[in-house]
Every structure is written in C-alpha cells, then in structure tokens.
C-alpha positions in Angstrom: 276.4 57.5 54.6 273.0 56.2 54.2 272.2 52.5 53.2 270.5 53.7 50.2 273.8 54.7 48.6 275.9 51.7 50.1 275.5 48.1 50.3 273.6 47.0 53.2 275.8 46.2 56.4 274.7 43.4 58.4 276.0 45.3 61.6 273.6 47.7 62.9 274.8 48.3 66.3 278.0 50.0 67.1 278.0 50.6 70.8 281.3 50.5 73.0 279.7 48.4 75.6 279.1 44.8 74.2 278.2 43.3 77.7 274.9 45.1 77.1 273.2 44.6 73.6 269.9 45.8 72.2 267.0 43.4 73.1 268.4 42.3 76.4 268.2 43.6 79.8 268.6 46.1 81.1 267.8 47.3 77.7 270.0 50.4 77.7 270.3 50.3 74.0 266.5 49.3 73.4 264.1 46.8 74.0 264.3 45.1 70.7 267.4 43.7 69.1 266.8 45.5 65.6 264.9 48.3 67.0 263.6 50.7 64.1 265.6 48.7 61.5 262.6 46.3 61.5 259.9 48.3 62.6 259.2 52.0 63.2 257.6 53.4 66.3 253.7 53.8 66.5 253.0 57.2 65.2 249.9 58.7 67.3 248.2 62.0 67.2 246.4 63.0 70.5 242.9 64.5 69.5 239.4 64.9 70.8 236.9 67.6 69.9 233.4 68.6 71.1 231.5 65.7 70.2 232.3 62.1 69.2 231.2 62.6 65.3 233.7 65.5 65.0 236.4 63.5 66.8 235.7 60.3 64.5 236.3 62.3 61.4 239.6 63.9 62.7 240.9 60.1 63.4 239.9 59.0 59.9 241.6 62.0 58.4 244.6 61.2 60.7 244.6 57.4 59.6 244.3 58.5 55.8 247.3 60.4 56.4 249.5 57.9 57.9 249.1 57.6 61.9 249.4 53.9 63.0 247.5 54.6 66.5 245.0 56.8 67.7 245.1 58.8 71.1 241.9 59.9 72.5 241.6 63.3 74.4 238.6 63.4 76.7 236.8 66.5 78.0 237.2 67.4 81.7 233.5 66.3 82.8 234.6 62.9 81.2 237.8 62.6 83.2 236.2 63.5 86.3 233.1 61.2 86.1 230.3 63.8 85.2 227.9 63.5 82.4 227.6 66.4 80.0 224.2 67.4 81.4 225.5 67.7 85.0 225.6 70.9 86.5 229.4 70.8 87.2 230.0 70.2 83.4 228.4 73.7 82.4 231.1 75.5 80.2 233.5 72.4 80.0 231.6 70.2 77.7 233.9 69.4 74.7 236.4 72.0 75.6 239.7 70.0 75.8 238.6 66.8 74.3 235.7 64.6 73.3 232.6 64.1 76.0 231.7 60.3 76.2 228.8 59.8 78.3 227.4 56.5 77.2 227.8 53.3 74.9 226.3 55.3 72.0 228.9 57.9 72.3 231.6 55.3 71.9 229.9 53.7 68.8 229.8 57.3 67.2 233.6 57.9 68.2 234.8 54.8 66.5 232.5 54.5 63.7 234.0 52.5 60.7 237.2 52.5 62.7 238.5 48.6 62.9 238.9 48.2 66.7 241.1 45.0 65.9 243.5 46.7 63.5 244.1 50.1 65.0 246.0 50.6 68.3 243.9 52.9 70.6 245.3 54.8 73.3 242.9 56.5 76.0 244.4 59.4 78.0 242.0 58.6 81.1 242.4 58.0 84.6 239.9 57.9 87.2 237.1 56.9 84.7 239.4 54.4 83.2 237.4 51.3 84.0 234.3 53.0 82.5 236.0 53.8 79.3 237.6 50.6 78.9 234.2 49.0 79.7 232.7 51.2 76.7 235.6 49.9 74.4 234.9 46.2 75.7 231.2 46.5 75.0 231.7 48.2 71.6 234.0 45.2 70.6 231.7 42.5 71.8 228.7 44.1 69.8 231.2 43.9 66.7 232.1 40.4 67.2 235.7 41.5 67.9 237.7 39.2 70.2 239.0 41.0 73.5 242.3 39.2 72.6 242.6 41.1 69.5 242.4 44.7 71.0 245.5 46.6 71.3 246.2 49.8 73.1 246.2 51.3 76.5 244.2 53.3 79.1 246.4 55.7 81.1 244.8 54.5 84.4 247.6 56.3 86.4 245.7 57.9 89.2 248.8 58.8 91.5 250.1 61.6 89.1 246.6 63.1 89.2 247.2 63.7 93.0 250.6 65.2 92.2 250.3 67.4 89.0 246.9 67.3 87.3 243.9 66.9 89.7 241.2 64.9 87.9 241.0 62.4 90.7 237.6 61.3 92.2 238.0 58.7 94.9 240.5 58.5 97.8 244.0 57.1 96.6 243.4 53.5 98.2 240.1 53.1 96.4 241.4 54.5 93.2 244.4 51.9 93.6 241.8 49.1 93.8 240.2 50.0 90.3 243.4 50.2 88.8 244.3 46.6 89.9 240.9 45.3 89.0 242.0 46.5 85.4 245.2 44.7 85.8 243.6 41.5 86.6 240.7 41.7 84.2 243.1 42.5 81.1 245.6 39.9 82.1 242.9 37.4 81.9 240.9 38.7 78.9 243.0 41.3 76.9 246.6 40.1 76.6 247.6 42.6 74.0 246.1 45.6 76.1 248.5 47.8 78.1 246.9 48.1 81.6 248.4 51.3 82.6 250.6 54.1 80.9 252.5 55.4 84.2 253.0 59.0 83.3 255.8 61.2 83.9 254.5 63.7 81.2 252.3 65.7 83.4 254.7 66.0 86.2 257.3 67.3 83.8 254.6 69.7 82.4 253.9 71.0 85.9 257.8 72.0 86.1 259.3 68.7 87.2 263.1 68.0 86.2 264.2 65.4 84.0 265.3 63.5 87.4 262.1 64.3 89.0 260.1 63.2 86.0 261.8 59.6 86.4 261.9 59.4 90.1 258.3 60.2 90.6 257.2 58.0 87.7 259.1 55.0 88.9 258.0 55.4 92.4 254.5 55.4 91.4 255.0 52.4 89.4 256.6 50.6 92.6 253.2 51.5 94.2 251.2 50.0 91.5 253.2 46.5 91.4 253.0 46.5 95.1 249.3 46.8 95.1 248.9 44.3 92.4 251.2 41.5 94.1 249.0 42.4 97.4 245.9 41.5 95.3 247.5 38.2 94.3 248.7 39.2 91.0 252.1 37.7 89.4 254.3 40.6 88.4 255.9 38.1 85.6 252.2 38.2 84.2 250.7 41.7 84.7 254.3 43.3 84.3 254.1 42.3 80.7 251.2 44.8 80.2 252.7 48.0 82.1 253.8 50.8 79.8 255.0 54.1 80.5 254.5 57.7 79.4 257.4 60.4 79.2 257.8 64.0 78.2 260.0 64.7 75.2 261.6 68.2 76.5 264.0 70.7 75.0 267.5 69.6 76.3 268.3 67.3 73.4 271.0 65.1 74.8 269.6 65.2 78.4 266.4 63.8 76.8 268.1 60.9 74.8 270.0 60.0 78.1 266.8 60.2 80.1 265.1 57.6 77.9 268.1 55.3 77.9 268.5 55.7 81.5 264.4 54.9 82.1 264.8 51.3 80.5 267.9 50.5 82.8 266.1 51.7 85.9 262.9 49.9 85.4 264.5 46.6 84.6 266.7 46.7 87.7 263.6 47.6 89.8 261.6 44.7 88.5 264.5 42.2 88.6 265.9 43.2 92.0 263.0 44.4 93.9 260.4 42.2 92.7 262.4 39.1 91.4 260.9 39.2 87.9 262.4 37.1 85.6 260.0 37.4 82.3 261.8 39.2 79.7 258.7 41.4 78.7 257.8 42.0 82.2 261.3 43.7 82.6 261.0 46.0 79.6 260.2 49.8 79.9 258.0 50.2 76.9 257.1 54.0 76.6 255.1 56.4 74.7 256.5 60.2 74.3 254.6 63.3 73.8 256.6 66.2 72.7 256.2 69.0 75.8 253.3 71.2 75.7 255.0 73.3 78.0 257.6 74.3 75.7 255.1 75.7 73.1 254.8 79.4 72.7 251.9 81.5 71.9 254.4 84.0 70.5 255.7 83.1 66.9 253.9 79.6 66.9 255.9 78.5 63.6 258.9 78.2 66.0 257.1 75.2 67.8 257.6 73.0 64.6 261.3 73.3 65.3 260.8 72.4 68.9 258.8 69.4 68.3 261.0 68.2 65.7 264.0 68.3 68.0 261.9 66.8 70.9 260.7 63.9 68.5 264.3 63.4 67.4 265.4 62.9 70.9 262.6 60.4 71.7 263.6 58.5 68.5 267.5 58.2 69.3 266.2 57.3 72.8 264.4 54.4 71.4 260.5 55.4 72.2 257.9 52.7 71.1 255.3 55.3 70.2 255.5 59.2 69.6 252.8 62.0 69.6 254.1 65.5 68.1 252.4 68.4 69.2 251.1 71.1 66.7 252.4 74.4 66.5 249.2 76.0 67.5 248.4 74.3 70.8 249.5 77.1 73.0 246.4 78.8 71.5 243.8 76.3 70.7 242.9 72.7 69.8 245.0 72.0 66.8 243.7 72.7 63.3 243.5 70.1 60.5 246.5 71.6 58.8 248.6 72.1 61.8 248.0 68.2 63.1 249.0 67.1 59.6 252.3 69.1 59.8 253.0 67.7 63.2 252.4 64.1 62.0 254.4 64.9 58.8 257.4 65.9 61.3 257.5 62.0 62.6 257.5 60.8 59.2 260.3 62.9 57.8 262.1 61.6 60.9 261.3 58.0 60.1 261.9 58.2 56.4 264.3 60.8 55.6 266.8 61.3 58.3 268.7 58.1 58.4 268.5 57.6 62.0 266.3 54.4 61.9 269.0 52.4 60.0 271.2 52.0 63.2 270.3 50.6 66.7 270.9 53.2 69.3 273.2 55.6 67.2 274.4 57.7 70.1 275.7 54.6 72.1 279.4 55.1 72.8 279.3 58.9 73.0 281.2 59.6 76.1 278.9 62.3 77.1 275.6 60.3 76.3 276.9 57.4 78.2 278.1 59.4 81.1 274.8 61.3 81.2 272.8 58.2 81.1 274.6 56.8 84.1 274.4 60.1 86.0 270.7 60.1 85.5 270.3 56.5 86.6 272.2 57.2 89.8 270.3 60.5 90.6 266.8 58.9 90.0 267.7 55.8 92.4 268.5 58.3 95.0 265.2 60.3 94.5 263.4 56.8 94.7 265.2 55.9 97.9 264.2 59.3 99.4 260.5 58.4 98.6 260.9 54.8 100.0 262.3 56.5 103.1 259.0 58.5 103.4 256.9 55.3 103.0 256.3 55.0 99.4 254.7 57.2 96.7 251.1 57.3 98.6 252.7 58.4 101.8 254.9 61.0 99.8 251.7 62.2 98.2 249.9 62.5 101.3 252.7 64.8 102.8 252.8 66.7 99.5 256.4 65.9 99.0 256.3 65.5 95.1 254.1 68.5 94.8 256.5 70.7 96.6 259.5 69.5 94.9 258.0 70.2 91.4 256.8 73.7 92.7 260.3 74.6 93.6 261.6 73.2 90.5 259.2 75.2 88.5 259.8 78.4 90.5 263.4 78.0 89.6 262.8 77.7 86.1 260.6 80.9 86.0 263.3 83.0 87.6 265.8 81.7 85.0 263.4 83.1 82.2 262.8 86.2 84.1 266.8 86.7 84.5 267.4 85.4 80.9 269.5 82.9 81.9 267.2 80.5 80.0 266.4 81.7 76.6 263.1 81.0 74.9 263.2 82.2 71.3 260.3 84.4 70.4 259.2 84.8 74.1 261.9 86.5 76.3 264.4 86.9 73.3 264.5 87.6 69.8 260.8 88.9 69.9 259.0 89.9 66.8 257.7 93.6 66.3 254.8 92.7 64.0 251.7 91.0 65.2 250.8 87.7 63.7 247.5 86.5 62.8 246.5 82.7 62.6 243.6 80.7 62.1 242.8 78.6 65.3 240.6 75.8 65.7 237.1 77.0 66.9 234.6 75.1 69.1 231.3 74.7 67.5 228.7 75.6 70.3 226.0 73.6 68.2 227.9 70.5 68.5 227.8 70.6 72.3 224.0 71.1 72.2 223.8 68.1 69.8 225.5 66.3 72.5 223.3 67.2 75.2 220.1 66.5 73.0 221.6 62.9 72.1 222.2 62.4 75.8 218.7 63.3 76.8 217.5 61.0 74.2 219.5 58.1 75.2 218.3 58.5 78.9 214.7 58.7 77.7 215.0 55.4 75.8 216.1 52.9 78.2 215.0 50.4 80.8 215.3 52.3 84.1 214.8 49.3 86.1 217.7 47.4 84.4 219.7 50.5 84.8 219.2 50.8 88.7 219.7 46.9 89.1 223.0 47.0 87.3 224.0 50.2 89.4 222.9 48.5 92.5 225.0 45.6 91.9 228.2 47.9 91.6 227.6 49.4 94.9 227.2 46.1 96.6 230.3 44.7 94.9 232.4 47.8 95.7 232.0 47.3 99.3 234.0 43.8 98.7 237.7 44.5 98.2 238.1 41.0 96.8 235.6 41.4 94.0 236.8 42.5 90.7 234.4 45.6 89.5 235.0 45.2 85.8 232.3 42.6 85.0 229.8 44.7 86.9 230.7 47.9 85.1 230.7 46.1 81.7 227.1 44.9 82.5 225.8 48.4 83.7 227.2 49.8 80.4 225.2 47.1 78.5 222.2 48.0 80.5 222.7 51.6 79.4 223.9 53.1 82.5 226.2 56.3 81.8 229.6 57.1 82.8 228.3 59.7 85.3 225.9 57.3 86.9 228.5 54.5 87.3 230.9 57.1 88.8 228.4 58.4 91.2 227.5 54.8 92.4 231.3 54.5 93.1 231.2 57.7 94.8 228.6 56.6 97.1 230.7 53.8 98.5 234.3 54.9 98.0 233.9 58.6 98.9 235.3 61.4 97.2 238.9 63.0 97.5 239.3 66.8 98.0 
C-alpha cells in the first residue's frame, strides 16, 4: 500500500540482514541511507546529432521535458581524434553522434545551457582530455568556477581495446592521459567524475553479467594502480571514480548484479588498496538499458523491454539512468520516441511506488542468494585476470575478447535453437509489415559543419596554434608532466581536436 493512502512510516528499510544497512559499507542496500526516498536518480537521455546546433536543440527539448542531466553522444571521428574535414572522416561525420572539432563547436553545443546547474556526461574515451578541455575553456569564458561543474567523462580506454575499438594510442600512453585527468580534476574539479568505468559496451558485445562485472572491476583495479603509481591518493581520487553498467533482460539477475557490484568495489578498495574514505568506497554507477536487446522487428515491444530494464536498475540502486528509445535499432531516436523513453523513467519514479522504500527486494531469499553468487563468481574471474598479470596483460593476450566472443556465440546458438526467445524476432512474429518514421540525418547540416570548421581555421593565429601544439609535443615526452594544462592552452589558442590528437600521435604512436 502506498504512503499516499497511509500515514508515513518512519521505517523505510525492511532488510533481513541488519549488520549491513543502507548508506554504510559494503553498500549492498544502496550508497545512501534513504536512497530514492530523499532524492531520485539522475534521469539522462543520451543524444547527439549531425551538428552541434541540432544537438543543442534536442538537449533543450529534453531539459524542458524533465531530464536532470545531459548525456552527449559524439560521432566516430571525434571519438578517434579526427576533425570533420579529415579524409578518414568522410561518410562518418555526424552519423552516430555530434562532431566536436573546436571550442566554437562546444559553445554551440551548450548554447544557453547553464553548465553550473546541469550535470553533463560525455561518452568519450581516447579524446577525453580534449573534450574535457573544451568544457573547461567554455566554463572559464562564462566565468563559471570549475569547482561548480558536475558530470563525467567516460575516460575508460581499456574497454575500448576489449569491446569497441575507438582507441588511438598504445595502452600505457592512454593510461597516462587517464591519470592526468584524475590529477587535474582532483585539484580543480571536486564535483566532476574523472572516469566512468564501463561494463556496458562489453555486455553489448556479448559478455555475461559475471563477465561484465569481472572485466569492469579488473579494469578499475588497473586504473587505481596506475594512479597510485603516479603518486595520487586513492582516498582522494577514489571519490571521483564512477561506473557504467548495462541494464539487461534477466530482471532479477540484473537487480542482484547491481547490489553485488557495490559490495565488490567496496571490498576491493578497502582490502586491496586500504581505502578508508567512505565516498571512495562507493560504487556509484549509471545504467543504460541494453541496446543489444532492442529489435528492429516490432519496435513497440522495445518500450516494454526498456521499462523492465530500467525498473531493475532502480531496484538495484542506480545513481543515474538512460532509457533507450524504441527506434534505436533502426536509427537515431526521433523526438517523440526519446520523450517516451524519458516518460518511462518518470512513471517508474512517480507512479510505481518503488521509491518509497530502500532496497525493496532486500531479504528475498532468491535475490540475496543470487547477489552472493554473483559476488563470488566475479571475484573468481578477477583472480583469473590477476593471475594473467592484470587487465592490460589480459588484453594483450586477448583473454577478455575471447571470453566475450565465446559467450556471444553461445547466446546466438540459443537464439537459433529457440532455447532463448526474443518476442517478435525468433518467436511470435508479425505477418504484417510495420511502417515507422525514423530520424533522418540532414546532409546539409554536415556541409554546415565543414564550412564552419573551414572558417574557424582561416580566422586564427596559426603561429599561436603551432606554439601551443609544440608545447604539447615537448611535454608529452615527460611522463611526470600533466598534459591537461597544455591541452587547455592549445584549445584557448584555437587548436582543433584533430590537431591536438595528431600532436600526441607524433610522440605516443598509434595502437593498431
């Protein structure tokens, strides 16, 4: 019975294990004592279109409709360190996200959006220092204190070597850039999450729930070790580490996975790295519903799938959630389908009643047992990677890649045999052909992007640009020098993302 029909009860946690309570390590029941009874999760919608102006319009639309945080999708050239006018960018500009080449693009992207009031998540990895640099320069120009900026850069390069492929530099050089961000943000941006360590993309590639956690936390261990080696204190930088998980179809398994994730990370930080700072023990995470579960057949079914996946994330205690739109198996989402996806979260938050209790499934024999099993199996997988020599050595031997490939193959076989049923795809198919309106990419907007980039390059001091790029090259040779200030200076001198990336390529080399 809802609190709306009864007097408010002071008791909001009904767990059977009172040796572990919400808001206290190992955080099985949630990282905050009152969880959603005090504050709902951040509702984000991932978006990025063929140019910054269109993307800005979508962000304003989403904010008007109730999102509490923005999530920026970048196109492939931006992710891999190429400007829109590069020969390798042809055919990819603005296809899967927004192209951002320079500070003017960034200004247009966040035009009339208050950076100090809206949490901004940027799904960017290899070029994370540059995109963060663009945001920093923009904030400075608007007289916004860096200490007021909230959000995250994904900044998780190891999973790129495992599952996605948008890497640029060799692993050890990429790790240097990551720890440079750790250090810079620890000193200047206390509210900013310096990394979002992602299991999402590995799950999309075919990983199981156990593999998603095991590979994610092994990568996280590698990041923490690298930062400690740089001289950073895990009690400090650990407070700015966040995670990104997949919300998949097996409802109760997903709930248990999220609960187990908090326990695992708290134990890793406490036992392996002797962390005592409470916030540094917390596994704070974002959940995106599973893109790999969306079907092009009967897309309306995807609304049901994402609803269940989002509910599992809520019952599992996520800090922010993105719900995929029903048409994302076909195209970038239309405005209407993005609105429906957002409304899904809002209905869960305000109509379902699940936010009136902390960890509502606590005490369920099945959920508690499954949480423990997932924790045990995840630690077994982490040990296996430790025995190889850690995440990077395992990546070099293609361990994670091969394990995921095997899991993906087994799942595909189960689909073909119909041991696993996907409604509308391998069972309960529709005989009629459905017609939908999909989001179209405006080729003229890509032409506009190229023209603005050309004008930008023609109206700047080339000598100043080259001096700033040379400073990056020289300081990139010294492992002990933090590159963030030099990247920021280059951006202020009107260097582009591609030019900064190329300067680092000259010194770091490129990973193939």
